[in-house]
N, CA, C and O atoms as a GROMACS GRO file, in nm:
protein
  300
    1MET      N    1   0.082  -0.119   0.000
    1MET     CA    2   0.000   0.000   0.000
    1MET      C    3   0.087   0.126   0.000
    1MET      O    4   0.054   0.225  -0.065
    2TYR      N    5   0.198   0.122   0.073
    2TYR     CA    6   0.287   0.237   0.081
    2TYR      C    7   0.347   0.269  -0.056
    2TYR      O    8   0.355   0.385  -0.095
    3LYS      N    9   0.388   0.164  -0.130
    3LYS     CA   10   0.445   0.186  -0.263
    3LYS      C   11   0.341   0.246  -0.357
    3LYS      O   12   0.374   0.331  -0.440
    4PHE      N   13   0.217   0.201  -0.344
    4PHE     CA   14   0.110   0.257  -0.426
    4PHE      C   15   0.093   0.406  -0.397
    4PHE      O   16   0.072   0.485  -0.489
    5SER      N   17   0.102   0.444  -0.270
    5SER     CA   18   0.089   0.585  -0.233
    5SER      C   19   0.201   0.668  -0.294
    5SER      O   20   0.178   0.781  -0.340
    6VAL      N   21   0.323   0.613  -0.296
    6VAL     CA   22   0.436   0.684  -0.357
    6VAL      C   23   0.412   0.701  -0.506
    6VAL      O   24   0.435   0.809  -0.560
    7ALA      N   25   0.365   0.596  -0.572
    7ALA     CA   26   0.337   0.605  -0.715
    7ALA      C   27   0.229   0.709  -0.742
    7ALA      O   28   0.239   0.787  -0.837
    8LEU      N   29   0.126   0.710  -0.660
    8LEU     CA   30   0.019   0.807  -0.675
    8LEU      C   31   0.074   0.949  -0.654
    8LEU      O   32   0.037   1.041  -0.727
    9PHE      N   33   0.159   0.964  -0.557
    9PHE     CA   34   0.224   1.092  -0.531
    9PHE      C   35   0.298   1.140  -0.655
    9PHE      O   36   0.285   1.256  -0.695
   10LEU      N   37   0.376   1.052  -0.716
   10LEU     CA   38   0.455   1.089  -0.832
   10LEU      C   39   0.368   1.123  -0.952
   10LEU      O   40   0.404   1.210  -1.032
   11LEU      N   41   0.256   1.057  -0.965
   11LEU     CA   42   0.165   1.086  -1.074
   11LEU      C   43   0.101   1.223  -1.057
   11LEU      O   44   0.089   1.299  -1.153
   12CYS      N   45   0.060   1.255  -0.937
   12CYS     CA   46  -0.016   1.377  -0.912
   12CYS      C   47   0.067   1.503  -0.914
   12CYS      O   48   0.012   1.612  -0.933
   13VAL      N   49   0.196   1.494  -0.895
   13VAL     CA   50   0.280   1.612  -0.884
   13VAL      C   51   0.260   1.709  -1.000
   13VAL      O   52   0.228   1.825  -0.975
   14PRO      N   53   0.277   1.667  -1.127
   14PRO     CA   54   0.265   1.765  -1.234
   14PRO      C   55   0.121   1.793  -1.275
   14PRO      O   56   0.096   1.892  -1.345
   15VAL      N   57   0.027   1.711  -1.235
   15VAL     CA   58  -0.110   1.727  -1.280
   15VAL      C   59  -0.176   1.848  -1.216
   15VAL      O   60  -0.225   1.936  -1.285
   16SER      N   61  -0.178   1.852  -1.085
   16SER     CA   62  -0.242   1.962  -1.016
   16SER      C   63  -0.191   1.973  -0.874
   16SER      O   64  -0.226   1.893  -0.788
   17MET      N   65  -0.109   2.071  -0.851
   17MET     CA   66  -0.052   2.088  -0.718
   17MET      C   67  -0.160   2.123  -0.617
   17MET      O   68  -0.151   2.083  -0.501
   18SER      N   69  -0.261   2.197  -0.657
   18SER     CA   70  -0.364   2.237  -0.562
   18SER      C   71  -0.459   2.122  -0.529
   18SER      O   72  -0.513   2.117  -0.418
   19ALA      N   73  -0.480   2.032  -0.622
   19ALA     CA   74  -0.571   1.921  -0.599
   19ALA      C   75  -0.498   1.797  -0.549
   19ALA      O   76  -0.559   1.691  -0.532
   20PHE      N   77  -0.370   1.810  -0.526
   20PHE     CA   78  -0.286   1.697  -0.489
   20PHE      C   79  -0.318   1.645  -0.350
   20PHE      O   80  -0.323   1.722  -0.254
   21ALA      N   81  -0.340   1.514  -0.339
   21ALA     CA   82  -0.360   1.450  -0.209
   21ALA      C   83  -0.222   1.409  -0.160
   21ALA      O   84  -0.167   1.309  -0.207
   22HIS      N   85  -0.168   1.483  -0.067
   22HIS     CA   86  -0.030   1.463  -0.024
   22HIS      C   87  -0.007   1.325   0.035
   22HIS      O   88  -0.069   1.287   0.134
   23SER      N   89   0.082   1.252  -0.027
   23SER     CA   90   0.126   1.126   0.030
   23SER      C   91   0.276   1.131   0.055
   23SER      O   92   0.334   1.035   0.106
   24GLY      N   93   0.338   1.240   0.018
   24GLY     CA   94   0.478   1.265   0.045
   24GLY      C   95   0.490   1.406   0.100
   24GLY      O   96   0.393   1.481   0.104
   25THR      N   97   0.608   1.440   0.143
   25THR     CA   98   0.627   1.574   0.196
   25THR      C   99   0.634   1.676   0.082
   25THR      O  100   0.651   1.639  -0.034
   26ASP      N  101   0.619   1.802   0.116
   26ASP     CA  102   0.632   1.907   0.015
   26ASP      C  103   0.770   1.902  -0.049
   26ASP      O  104   0.785   1.924  -0.169
   27GLN      N  105   0.870   1.872   0.032
   27GLN     CA  106   1.007   1.864  -0.017
   27GLN      C  107   1.023   1.750  -0.118
   27GLN      O  108   1.089   1.766  -0.220
   28GLU      N  109   0.962   1.634  -0.091
   28GLU     CA  110   0.967   1.522  -0.184
   28GLU      C  111   0.892   1.555  -0.313
   28GLU      O  112   0.936   1.521  -0.422
   29GLU      N  113   0.781   1.622  -0.298
   29GLU     CA  114   0.702   1.665  -0.412
   29GLU      C  115   0.785   1.752  -0.506
   29GLU      O  116   0.788   1.730  -0.627
   30LYS      N  117   0.851   1.850  -0.448
   30LYS     CA  118   0.934   1.942  -0.528
   30LYS      C  119   1.053   1.870  -0.590
   30LYS      O  120   1.097   1.906  -0.700
   31ALA      N  121   1.105   1.769  -0.521
   31ALA     CA  122   1.224   1.698  -0.569
   31ALA      C  123   1.200   1.629  -0.702
   31ALA      O  124   1.292   1.620  -0.784
   32CYS      N  125   1.080   1.580  -0.726
   32CYS     CA  126   1.054   1.502  -0.848
   32CYS      C  127   0.966   1.572  -0.951
   32CYS      O  128   0.949   1.520  -1.061
   33THR      N  129   0.912   1.686  -0.919
   33THR     CA  130   0.821   1.754  -1.012
   33THR      C  131   0.884   1.776  -1.148
   33THR      O  132   0.826   1.741  -1.250
   34ARG      N  133   1.002   1.834  -1.151
   34ARG     CA  134   1.067   1.864  -1.280
   34ARG      C  135   1.102   1.736  -1.356
   34ARG      O  136   1.088   1.731  -1.478
   35ASP      N  137   1.146   1.633  -1.283
   35ASP     CA  138   1.181   1.507  -1.349
   35ASP      C  139   1.059   1.441  -1.412
   35ASP      O  140   1.067   1.389  -1.523
   36VAL      N  141   0.946   1.442  -1.341
   36VAL     CA  142   0.824   1.384  -1.398
   36VAL      C  143   0.783   1.462  -1.522
   36VAL      O  144   0.748   1.402  -1.623
   37GLN      N  145   0.788   1.592  -1.515
   37GLN     CA  146   0.750   1.674  -1.631
   37GLN      C  147   0.847   1.654  -1.747
   37GLN      O  148   0.806   1.654  -1.863
   38ARG      N  149   0.973   1.639  -1.716
   38ARG     CA  150   1.075   1.628  -1.820
   38ARG      C  151   1.074   1.492  -1.888
   38ARG      O  152   1.081   1.484  -2.011
   39PHE      N  153   1.066   1.384  -1.811
   39PHE     CA  154   1.082   1.251  -1.867
   39PHE      C  155   0.952   1.174  -1.887
   39PHE      O  156   0.948   1.081  -1.968
   40CYS      N  157   0.847   1.210  -1.817
   40CYS     CA  158   0.727   1.126  -1.817
   40CYS      C  159   0.599   1.200  -1.856
   40CYS      O  160   0.490   1.145  -1.840
   41ARG      N  161   0.611   1.318  -1.906
   41ARG     CA  162   0.494   1.400  -1.940
   41ARG      C  163   0.395   1.327  -2.031
   41ARG      O  164   0.274   1.336  -2.011
   42LYS      N  165   0.444   1.256  -2.130
   42LYS     CA  166   0.356   1.188  -2.226
   42LYS      C  167   0.281   1.071  -2.164
   42LYS      O  168   0.186   1.020  -2.224
   43LEU      N  169   0.321   1.028  -2.047
   43LEU     CA  170   0.261   0.911  -1.983
   43LEU      C  171   0.162   0.946  -1.873
   43LEU      O  172   0.110   0.857  -1.807
   44LEU      N  173   0.136   1.072  -1.852
   44LEU     CA  174   0.054   1.114  -1.739
   44LEU      C  175  -0.085   1.052  -1.737
   44LEU      O  176  -0.142   1.033  -1.630
   45ASP      N  177  -0.139   1.022  -1.853
   45ASP     CA  178  -0.274   0.965  -1.857
   45ASP      C  179  -0.275   0.812  -1.851
   45ASP      O  180  -0.380   0.749  -1.866
   46GLN      N  181  -0.158   0.751  -1.828
   46GLN     CA  182  -0.150   0.606  -1.830
   46GLN      C  183  -0.143   0.543  -1.691
   46GLN      O  184  -0.124   0.422  -1.679
   47GLY      N  185  -0.157   0.621  -1.589
   47GLY     CA  186  -0.162   0.565  -1.454
   47GLY      C  187  -0.036   0.586  -1.373
   47GLY      O  188   0.072   0.609  -1.426
   48ASP      N  189  -0.055   0.578  -1.243
   48ASP     CA  190   0.052   0.608  -1.149
   48ASP      C  191   0.168   0.510  -1.155
   48ASP      O  192   0.283   0.550  -1.141
   49LEU      N  193   0.140   0.383  -1.175
   49LEU     CA  194   0.248   0.286  -1.181
   49LEU      C  195   0.332   0.305  -1.306
   49LEU      O  196   0.452   0.274  -1.306
   50THR      N  197   0.272   0.355  -1.412
   50THR     CA  198   0.346   0.386  -1.534
   50THR      C  199   0.443   0.500  -1.510
   50THR      O  200   0.556   0.497  -1.558
   51ILE      N  201   0.399   0.601  -1.436
   51ILE     CA  202   0.486   0.714  -1.404
   51ILE      C  203   0.603   0.666  -1.319
   51ILE      O  204   0.717   0.704  -1.344
   52LEU      N  205   0.575   0.584  -1.221
   52LEU     CA  206   0.680   0.530  -1.137
   52LEU      C  207   0.779   0.450  -1.221
   52LEU      O  208   0.900   0.463  -1.204
   53ALA      N  209   0.728   0.366  -1.311
   53ALA     CA  210   0.815   0.288  -1.398
   53ALA      C  211   0.900   0.379  -1.486
   53ALA      O  212   1.018   0.352  -1.509
   54CYS      N  213   0.841   0.486  -1.534
   54CYS     CA  214   0.914   0.582  -1.617
   54CYS      C  215   1.028   0.645  -1.539
   54CYS      O  216   1.139   0.657  -1.592
   55LEU      N  217   1.003   0.683  -1.415
   55LEU     CA  218   1.109   0.741  -1.333
   55LEU      C  219   1.220   0.640  -1.308
   55LEU      O  220   1.338   0.674  -1.312
   56LYS      N  221   1.181   0.516  -1.283
   56LYS     CA  222   1.282   0.411  -1.261
   56LYS      C  223   1.366   0.390  -1.387
   56LYS      O  224   1.488   0.373  -1.379
   57GLU      N  225   1.302   0.390  -1.504
   57GLU     CA  226   1.374   0.372  -1.630
   57GLU      C  227   1.471   0.487  -1.656
   57GLU      O  228   1.576   0.468  -1.717
   58ASN      N  229   1.436   0.604  -1.609
   58ASN     CA  230   1.519   0.722  -1.630
   58ASN      C  231   1.605   0.757  -1.509
   58ASN      O  232   1.660   0.867  -1.501
   59ARG      N  233   1.618   0.664  -1.416
   59ARG     CA  234   1.690   0.689  -1.291
   59ARG      C  235   1.826   0.756  -1.312
   59ARG      O  236   1.858   0.850  -1.240
   60PRO      N  237   1.910   0.712  -1.408
   60PRO     CA  238   2.041   0.777  -1.424
   60PRO      C  239   2.032   0.924  -1.463
   60PRO      O  240   2.125   1.001  -1.438
   61LYS      N  241   1.921   0.963  -1.523
   61LYS     CA  242   1.904   1.101  -1.568
   61LYS      C  243   1.834   1.190  -1.465
   61LYS      O  244   1.831   1.312  -1.481
   62LEU      N  245   1.778   1.131  -1.360
   62LEU     CA  246   1.703   1.207  -1.261
   62LEU      C  247   1.795   1.294  -1.178
   62LEU      O  248   1.915   1.267  -1.165
   63THR      N  249   1.739   1.398  -1.123
   63THR     CA  250   1.815   1.481  -1.031
   63THR      C  251   1.848   1.397  -0.907
   63THR      O  252   1.774   1.305  -0.873
   64PRO      N  253   1.958   1.429  -0.841
   64PRO     CA  254   1.994   1.354  -0.720
   64PRO      C  255   1.882   1.356  -0.616
   64PRO      O  256   1.862   1.257  -0.546
   65ALA      N  257   1.812   1.466  -0.604
   65ALA     CA  258   1.705   1.476  -0.505
   65ALA      C  259   1.592   1.379  -0.535
   65ALA      O  260   1.539   1.316  -0.444
   66CYS      N  261   1.554   1.367  -0.661
   66CYS     CA  262   1.446   1.275  -0.698
   66CYS      C  263   1.492   1.130  -0.683
   66CYS      O  264   1.415   1.046  -0.637
   67ARG      N  265   1.615   1.101  -0.720
   67ARG     CA  266   1.667   0.966  -0.698
   67ARG      C  267   1.662   0.930  -0.550
   67ARG      O  268   1.629   0.817  -0.515
   68TYR      N  269   1.696   1.024  -0.465
   68TYR     CA  270   1.690   1.000  -0.321
   68TYR      C  271   1.548   0.969  -0.275
   68TYR      O  272   1.528   0.881  -0.192
   69VAL      N  273   1.450   1.042  -0.328
   69VAL     CA  274   1.309   1.016  -0.293
   69VAL      C  275   1.272   0.874  -0.331
   69VAL      O  276   1.209   0.803  -0.251
   70LEU      N  277   1.308   0.831  -0.451
   70LEU     CA  278   1.278   0.695  -0.493
   70LEU      C  279   1.342   0.593  -0.400
   70LEU      O  280   1.276   0.499  -0.355
   71VAL      N  281   1.468   0.610  -0.373
   71VAL     CA  282   1.540   0.517  -0.286
   71VAL      C  283   1.481   0.515  -0.145
   71VAL      O  284   1.466   0.409  -0.085
   72SER      N  285   1.449   0.632  -0.094
   72SER     CA  286   1.396   0.640   0.043
   72SER      C  287   1.258   0.576   0.056
   72SER      O  288   1.215   0.543   0.166
   73HIS      N  289   1.189   0.559  -0.058
   73HIS     CA  290   1.058   0.494  -0.058
   73HIS      C  291   1.069   0.350  -0.112
   73HIS      O  292   0.969   0.290  -0.150
   74GLY      N  293   1.188   0.298  -0.115
   74GLY     CA  294   1.208   0.158  -0.154
   74GLY      C  295   1.195   0.131  -0.302
   74GLY      O  296   1.165   0.018  -0.341
   75GLN      N  297   1.216   0.231  -0.383
   75GLN     CA  298   1.202   0.214  -0.528
   75GLN      C  299   1.336   0.207  -0.594
   75GLN      O  300   1.344   0.193  -0.716
   0.00000   0.00000   0.00000
């Protein structure tokens, strides 16, 4: 369930910050926002697990802060 919440968090970041149901801290949210928009924008309508998979596939290109968020959540 925790991993699902992280995936949902990553999906919601670029969609709507005001409508976002926080499952991570504001700092974690900010850490991955640019990476999701940069690498996974075309996948936003394909579900939260797809976004998480996209981030994992692009792990070497992610900012250090976003990589840390993934690692700290067991991803």
